TIDREN-575902 format. One record per residue (C-alpha): residue number from 0; residue in three letters; x, y, z. Coordinates in Angstrom, 3 decimals. Layout:
// TIDREN-575902
[atom NUM "Ala" [X Y Z]]
...
***
This chain:
// TIDREN-575902
[atom 0 "Unk" [0.271 -0.183 -0.083]]
[atom 1 "Unk" [1.119 3.572 -0.929]]
[atom 2 "Unk" [1.694 6.073 2.007]]
[atom 3 "Unk" [1.989 8.880 -0.339]]
[atom 4 "Unk" [-0.790 11.685 0.434]]
[atom 5 "Unk" [-3.557 11.829 -2.219]]
[atom 6 "Unk" [-3.025 14.263 -4.736]]
[atom 7 "Unk" [-5.655 16.943 -4.692]]
[atom 8 "Unk" [-5.317 18.830 -7.806]]
[atom 9 "Unk" [-4.710 17.783 -11.604]]
[atom 10 "Unk" [-1.055 18.176 -12.490]]
[atom 11 "Unk" [-1.596 19.533 -15.757]]
[atom 12 "Unk" [-4.286 22.412 -14.682]]
[atom 13 "Unk" [-4.834 22.301 -11.684]]
[atom 14 "Unk" [-8.199 21.515 -11.557]]
[atom 15 "Unk" [-9.365 19.600 -8.415]]
[atom 16 "Unk" [-9.424 15.852 -8.850]]
[atom 17 "Unk" [-12.191 13.058 -8.311]]
[atom 18 "Unk" [-12.080 9.923 -6.983]]
[atom 19 "Unk" [-13.086 7.428 -9.566]]
[atom 20 "Unk" [-12.326 3.907 -7.907]]
[atom 21 "Unk" [-11.755 2.162 -4.782]]
[atom 22 "Unk" [-10.103 -0.883 -4.738]]
[atom 23 "Unk" [-9.843 -3.445 -1.061]]
[atom 24 "Unk" [-6.588 -3.873 -0.968]]
[atom 25 "Unk" [-7.360 -7.575 0.764]]
[atom 26 "Unk" [-9.598 -8.948 -1.179]]
[atom 27 "Unk" [-9.596 -6.903 -4.591]]
[atom 28 "Unk" [-13.248 -5.861 -4.612]]
[atom 29 "Unk" [-13.432 -2.911 -6.558]]
[atom 30 "Unk" [-16.322 -0.128 -6.306]]
[atom 31 "Unk" [-16.470 2.729 -8.984]]
[atom 32 "Unk" [-18.086 6.424 -9.248]]
[atom 33 "Unk" [-17.096 9.567 -9.181]]
[atom 34 "Unk" [-16.732 10.825 -5.455]]
[atom 35 "Unk" [-15.584 14.150 -4.631]]
[atom 36 "Unk" [-12.272 13.950 -1.957]]
[atom 37 "Unk" [-13.589 15.029 1.523]]
[atom 38 "Unk" [-12.784 18.293 2.826]]
[atom 39 "Unk" [-9.731 17.117 5.088]]
[atom 40 "Unk" [-8.402 15.552 2.032]]
[atom 41 "Unk" [-8.269 18.581 -0.091]]
[atom 42 "Unk" [-5.732 20.156 2.645]]
[atom 43 "Unk" [-2.313 21.046 1.391]]
[atom 44 "Unk" [0.809 23.142 2.959]]
[atom 45 "Unk" [0.140 25.133 5.843]]
[atom 46 "Unk" [-3.527 24.318 5.868]]
[atom 47 "Unk" [-2.918 20.155 6.535]]
[atom 48 "Unk" [0.018 21.095 8.995]]
[atom 49 "Unk" [-2.344 23.029 11.164]]
[atom 50 "Unk" [-5.231 20.793 10.826]]
[atom 51 "Unk" [-2.635 17.888 11.839]]
[atom 52 "Unk" [-1.385 20.091 14.973]]
[atom 53 "Unk" [-5.152 20.540 15.815]]
[atom 54 "Unk" [-5.856 16.946 15.675]]
[atom 55 "Unk" [-2.692 16.283 17.744]]
[atom 56 "Unk" [-3.470 18.882 20.251]]
[atom 57 "Unk" [-6.646 17.251 20.637]]
[atom 58 "Unk" [-8.689 20.148 19.589]]
[atom 59 "Unk" [-6.718 22.644 22.608]]
[atom 60 "Unk" [-6.060 25.540 21.132]]
[atom 61 "Unk" [-3.649 26.573 23.266]]
[atom 62 "Unk" [-1.555 23.444 22.598]]
[atom 63 "Unk" [-0.980 24.629 19.176]]
[atom 64 "Unk" [-0.717 28.361 20.256]]
[atom 65 "Unk" [2.562 27.001 22.211]]
[atom 66 "Unk" [3.252 24.638 19.442]]
[atom 67 "Unk" [2.895 27.395 16.746]]
[atom 68 "Unk" [4.815 30.301 19.109]]
[atom 69 "Unk" [2.035 32.809 17.927]]
[atom 70 "Unk" [-1.253 34.374 20.029]]
[atom 71 "Unk" [-4.104 32.410 20.986]]
[atom 72 "Unk" [-6.509 35.134 18.928]]
[atom 73 "Unk" [-3.958 34.077 15.851]]
[atom 74 "Unk" [-4.519 30.434 16.465]]
[atom 75 "Unk" [-8.134 30.816 16.592]]
[atom 76 "Unk" [-8.581 32.909 13.706]]
[atom 77 "Unk" [-6.124 30.470 11.827]]
[atom 78 "Unk" [-8.289 27.521 12.653]]
[atom 79 "Unk" [-11.309 29.372 11.962]]
[atom 80 "Unk" [-10.208 30.341 8.482]]
[atom 81 "Unk" [-9.322 26.892 8.169]]
[atom 82 "Unk" [-12.902 25.183 8.960]]
[atom 83 "Unk" [-14.840 27.989 6.761]]
[atom 84 "Unk" [-12.494 27.353 4.326]]
[atom 85 "Unk" [-13.691 23.429 4.074]]
[atom 86 "Unk" [-17.129 24.450 4.395]]
[atom 87 "Unk" [-20.517 22.315 4.507]]
[atom 88 "Unk" [-20.731 22.535 8.605]]
[atom 89 "Unk" [-24.107 22.663 10.260]]
[atom 90 "Unk" [-22.579 24.041 12.869]]
[atom 91 "Unk" [-19.669 27.153 12.729]]
[atom 92 "Unk" [-16.195 25.483 13.342]]
[atom 93 "Unk" [-15.966 27.570 16.430]]
[atom 94 "Unk" [-18.773 26.303 18.186]]
[atom 95 "Unk" [-17.894 22.687 17.880]]
[atom 96 "Unk" [-14.468 23.638 19.133]]
[atom 97 "Unk" [-16.303 25.483 22.281]]
[atom 98 "Unk" [-18.307 22.095 22.906]]
[atom 99 "Unk" [-15.411 20.128 22.829]]
[atom 100 "Unk" [-13.701 22.670 24.990]]
[atom 101 "Unk" [-16.538 22.318 27.437]]
[atom 102 "Unk" [-16.703 18.449 27.436]]
[atom 103 "Unk" [-19.981 18.567 25.722]]
[atom 104 "Unk" [-18.695 16.389 22.666]]
[atom 105 "Unk" [-15.863 13.995 22.219]]
[atom 106 "Unk" [-12.812 14.579 20.237]]
[atom 107 "Unk" [-14.196 11.771 17.209]]
[atom 108 "Unk" [-17.565 13.398 17.566]]
[atom 109 "Unk" [-15.920 17.088 17.289]]
[atom 110 "Unk" [-13.628 15.494 13.906]]
[atom 111 "Unk" [-16.933 14.101 12.575]]
[atom 112 "Unk" [-18.414 17.176 12.813]]
[atom 113 "Unk" [-15.848 19.248 11.519]]
[atom 114 "Unk" [-15.593 17.030 8.408]]
[atom 115 "Unk" [-19.467 17.520 7.790]]
[atom 116 "Unk" [-20.496 13.970 9.345]]
[atom 117 "Unk" [-23.473 13.651 11.693]]
[atom 118 "Unk" [-22.835 11.471 14.560]]
[atom 119 "Unk" [-26.596 11.053 15.489]]
[atom 120 "Unk" [-26.481 8.888 12.452]]
[atom 121 "Unk" [-24.388 6.476 13.828]]
[atom 122 "Unk" [-26.209 5.868 16.308]]
***
């Protein structure tokens, strides 16, 4: 299996790519269709680094602040911009982060919400 990140743009023109085929590495079953990449999968460069730091810090913006060496308002603004740019959230990303901070939701639930998934559907 390949550990390279999924390319997000066409190397020729820069247009966003679609996933056309998925394959099970164990049994070879294939699923074909036209699927958009998830918002997290489209992150590159500084945005991806910030998102990974956020997950590593389990949503703790003060930990991200310390790691980046910038002010708390700067981190909060960058995270807000990051999640706003990913779009499609039912709740504003900062509301999700506040819920996480206050222990109202788990890290897994926050990640699902930030990815645009509904945790209520699971169960």
